[in-house]
C-alpha positions, 0 to 999 in steps of 0.5 A: 548498422543501426541497431545495438552492436557491441562494438560500439563501445561509447553511448550518448546517456542522461541520469535522470531522477524519479522526477524525470529530472536530468541529474548533471549533463549527458555523458558519453556511457560505455556500454559495458558499464555495469551495475556498480559503475553507474553507482559510482557515476551518480553517487559522484554527480550527486556528491552523495552515498547512496544505492540505486536502482536504474532502469532503461525505459522500465527495463532494470539495469541487473548487470551491464547497460548493453545487455538491457538495451539488448533486451529492448533492441525493437523499440529503442531509438538509437539515435537519442541519448538514452535515458537511464532512470535512477532511484534509491533502493530500499534501506534493508532487504526481507526475506520471503517468508517460508514457514508458520511460527505461530497458529493463534486460536482466540476468535470464535469467528471468522477473522475479518481483518489483521494488521500490524502496527507501524513497526510491526511490534504489535499485531491487531485482528477484527472478527465476525465475534464482534471483538478485536483482539491485540497480540504482542509478536516478539512471543507470538501471544495474545496481549488482550481481548476487547469488547465494546461492538455489538455485531462483526468488526468490519474494519481496523486502522492503526494510528500511525502512532501506535498509540490507538487503534481504531475499529468499526462494526456492522452497526456503525459505532466507531471505538478507539482503543489503547492498545498498551492497555486493551481499555477503550479510550473515550465513548463509542462514536456512534451516528452513521445509520448503516455498516462502516467498511472502511477507516482512516486516520489522518497523516502524522503530519498534517495532524493539529495540536490536538493531534490526528482526526479519524475519518469513517465512510459508511453503507449510509452514503456519508463520511464522517470526521471524528476528534478522538480525543472529545470523542465526537463527530466535528464534519459530515461529509455528505454528496455521494448518493450510494454507500461508500466503500473507501476512504484515503486520508492524503499526505497532502491533507485531502480526504478521497472517497469512493463508493457504490455510485461509481465515483471518487469524491475529494475533500478538504477535511478542515471545513467539509468542502467538496473539491472535485469528483472523479468519475471513469468507473462503470459500477461500484468503486471497491478499493482505492490505494496512495503512492504515498501509503506506506509512508504515511504508515509508519509515522515517525518510525523510520525503517532505516534505523532498525534497531537504533534510537527513533527520534524522526519528525513524522515530515522527515520520515514522511517525506524520506519515504513518500518518494518524490513526484506527485502523490499519485491514486489507484482505484479498482471496480466492480467493472473490472477496471482501474484508473490511475489518478493525481487527485490532488490536482485533476479530475482527469485520470492519468490512464485506465488499467484494462486486463481484469476478468472479474471484479478488483477487489483490492489494490496496493502500490509498493512502498517506493510507489513505483508499481501497483498491484492488484487482486481480482476475483478472476484468481490472478494478480495484475502488476502495473507501472505505478507512474504510467500504469503500463501493465508489467505481468499477471501473476498466476497460481491462486485456484479462487478468488484473490482476496488481498495482497501485502508488499515487502517493505523492501517492494521486492517480494507480495504476499496474497491470501485467496479463497483457495485457503493458500497464501502465496508470496510472490518475487516482484523480480521475476514475477513469479511465485516464490512460495506456497504457503498452505495451512489454513483450513479455509478462505483467506480474507486478510493479509498483511506484511509488517513494516519492518519485514520480518512476519506476515499476518494471515486470518480467514473463515477457520478463526486462526491467525497465523504468523509467517517468518523466514 
């Protein structure tokens, strides 16, 4: 028989790492080999002690090799050696949040964004009331109310060391805050002519002696790079012909900017040189995500050392959590499509990802870079393969537009906030709804899962921040 057969006790197989490199030579592997036995084989080949996830053609091995092969009998070439891909598992498990432990009032207008710092010990929020607020997550209580902006705070961004928070407003001003004292650092950074919708800090491992720089992108078509210590703009990047919607500062020390002019541009921040322009989208590019976002976000905080003394340097932590292989970028647009790119080396997309029926609001890589989630006005979230861009699944349950999403640190769960006033938690193994979390009285504009995995924050039109725990 040419098909898969339980009487085939041995199958030729080889183990590939996340870069597609072969570990050891091809082996004869019994078809009934289970997950634990595969762990033992790979640890023996690599002379290390680690836990792994295994996949054959994007099918995860959850019990035996044979059962995984039976699930893909149609497409499998039985003549060739089976390629079993392995990747190290997340170092800790995150439990699904299921209850609201605090509803914190304070803002007098809608909460536009809320975000945890690198280790989840602090929380910041920005609002239509022109204030930035800091909250202590262990006591779930207010710390500081910060006022310097004169209009809506549209975006906030934690410095990866948690020593600073940057905020930007509808007027076009940027402010740097000290989260410990709640005071403003230096003076207001002015220069943009229109509102600022996006901020990005330089990753810690790329920063020079003077500390990380900050980039801001504005409706005035420019990106400005700021030195927060000297409170001055060092470079202005102008080439976009319409507003800048999203910027990312990559682990390779490049800046990527997306715009309403339908392009994405790649810049060298040291001298402001435009390296390349990525074209393909047919309408505004709204959102981008990097496969290295989580690694850059946590700075020097190593999640595997939770509760222990942290003494990692940024480069070590970044390399440990960035995953292997090239930095990938995904972009989402008003044209209902996504594109996957290798932006540091090519202006040609890896692939175009179609399926959404409305504009795409947000895209996000899982912390390990293996999957991408995209949130859309079509009420759905779609999940895609982070390396190939291949469609995996659609998450349906929201009855209005999905505004924001956030992955759990162990890659196994996803939280979403919607115009339908609910927060939902999804299981990324079964691609199904795990928890429905009603409670907000109106649209949910922002959600964030803390990098340590213990809490989710949500905020929106009802002016209230909600903290959710397992």
